[in-house]
Structures are given as structure tokens and as C-alpha cells.
Residue, then its C-alpha position, 0 to 999 in steps of 0.5 A: m466510485e463504489p468500493l471494490t467489495s462489500g464482502d471478504t474478497y475481491d477478484t478481477p472478473e474473468d471477463t474483464p477485457r484489456f483496454l484497446g490502447d493497452r493491446l495496441a501498445l504490444g505488451m509495453r507499459w506506455y498506455f498504462t503510463y499515460l493512464l497513470a499520469r492522467l490520474v496523478l495530474e487530476c489528483r494533484s489538481a484536486a489536492n491543490r484546490g483543497e478537494y482531495d479528501t479521504a473519499a477522493w483518495a479511495r476513489s482514485s485508488i480504486r480507479n487505478v486498480h481498475e486501470l491496472e486490470g484493463c492493462g492485464a492485471r488480475c487482482h485477488f484481494r482477501g481479508f476485508d472482514h479482518v479490516r472491518q473487524a479491526p479496532r480503529p485505529s490500527v497499524f497495518v504492517g506488510n511487505h513492500m514489493s512494488i509501487l503498486e500497493t502504494f496506489a492500491l491500498p488506500g482503495l482497500i482500507a480508506p473506505i473502511m477507516p481513515v488511513t495514511f502512510i509513512v513516507k520519505d520527505s522527497l515524496v511530499r516535496h515531489r513536483f507531481f506527487g507532493a501535493i497529493m501526499r501532503s493532503r493525506d497528512p502522512v508521517v514524513v521521514g528523511r532517511a538520512n538519520p535512522r535514529e531521528d526517523f525512528e523517533t519521528v515515526l513513534r512521535e508523529g505516528a502515535a499522534r495520528l493514531a491518537h486522532g483516529i487515523s490508522l497507519i500503513v507501515f512497510p518496515q523495509a528500507t526499500r521496495m524488494p521483489r523478494f521478501d527478506p525477513e532480515q530486512f523487515n524491522t520491528l518499527g510497526i510493532k513498536l509504533a503499535r505498542r507505543a500507541g496502544v493499538p493493534v497490528v494488522p498483518m498484510a501480505v503483498r505480491s505486486d510484481f505485476w508492476a515491477n520496479g524499473r531500472l532507470l525510473k524505479d516507479l515506471g517498471p514493466l508490467h508482467r501480465d502473467r503475474p497475479v496481484h495478491i493482497e491479503f489482510g490478517a486478523a488484528m493482533s494486540v501487541k504484548g510485552t516486547g512484541s517479538e511474538q507479534h513480529a514473528a507472526v507478521v513475518r510468518f503470515i507474509e512468508e506463508h502467503l508468498a509461498v502459496w502465491g508462488a512469489p519469487r524467493 
């Protein structure tokens, strides 16, 4: 599958049709859930065969974006040139609104540079997602002991970066529909400072695919909410990194305000 764009921006084409199955679902998420389950099972099978490499990860991510579009999403991605111009490796730091960005970001970044996530240990042990995430060699934290998790991220994250693998960091305890700077810690900045690599700010509006009440990963689709992801210019971390942290927070807040995200 081809990259989403060779330029700086990507927008869902205005004439993108809704899938027939999605229209027949009468606004419910069931058809997209079917598409998602099929994709995950295919990726899981490839991972178990040892065939799910970075290129396959990027292709499956882009496929997920197009399936979201076929279910009504209108995506607007900006700042690809900033990603291309960023030193390799880098630490990508952004807000975490829904599961959508977890699926979409590999297709935006991995065609340009190798990348992985910081994830909970439950995800690498998950019956369906586990094999996929393990194949991506993520940094794994337990969430039971914050101090141990912090040391793990600094140690293991620096090791990935030393091998040329960029990291995506969501410095929040959990996915949040509203951005709260008080819940946005400095982990990404500290990791970049420890490894001597730059930080790339990300702003995300992804409440098109909302968090679910019973199953958090299978929330409703809100077809009136556009999807936005934008990357800023890479920043070197200086001193304690407080200025860079403030700049990332400001970048996120300003973009969410322009996009009309919930506050």
C-alpha cells in the first residue's frame, strides 16, 4: 500500500464514499468493528509467522485509516515535512484522546523512520493484540509502580533510540477526551534529554472514534467529528527541558482550540 502522501498534508478526498456495509449498519459501529477484527486477526497471523515487520505495520495502519474513512471519518493530517526533517531517531510527544491514533500513527511515521510505542504490559500479553505489539519491540511498563515504570522508560527507551528507533510517547495516565495539561507529564522530554535526541510535538483530535463505556477500545463512531493529527518542528531539549515541555503543551492546546475539540 502506498504512503498516504509524499507532501506535507493529507486530507480525505471529498468524494470518498461510505462503505455499503457501514451505511446498512444505520450509524452503528458494527461494520467497522468487523473490519477492525479482520485486520487485527490478519496482522496477528502475520506476526505469529514472523512476517509482521515495520513495512507491514505501516501498511496495516494505512489500511485502517482508509477503513475509517469508508465508515465516515474525514482525516486531516499535517506536518509530514516536519517528520521528514526531524533527526533520526526522535521522541514524538503528544496527547492521547482515543485508540484511533494508536492505529493511525504507525502509518504516518513508520514510512519515514522506524518507530515504536511505550505500552502497558497487558497489551503485549493480550490474546489478540499481543503478538502484534511484541513484534514491534515496544517499551513495556506495568503501571503498578510509577517509579519503576519511569526507570524502565528511561533505560529501555534510550536503548531503542540508540538503535535508531524513534518512540511515540503519550505522557498521560490514560486516554482523555479533553486535554488536561496537569495530567500531561514530562516523561517524553526527560527521555529525549537522557538519550540526547530531539522532541517532535504532536497534536491529536481523534474523538471520531470515542472511548466505549463497557469496552473502552470499541466506542461509538461520531461521523460529525473530523480527525486531526499534526506534527510540529523538532526541538532540541535544553537544560531541564521545561521550555520544551511548555512548548509541546502550547502546541497541543492551540491546535485543539482551532479544531474545536472538547475543552
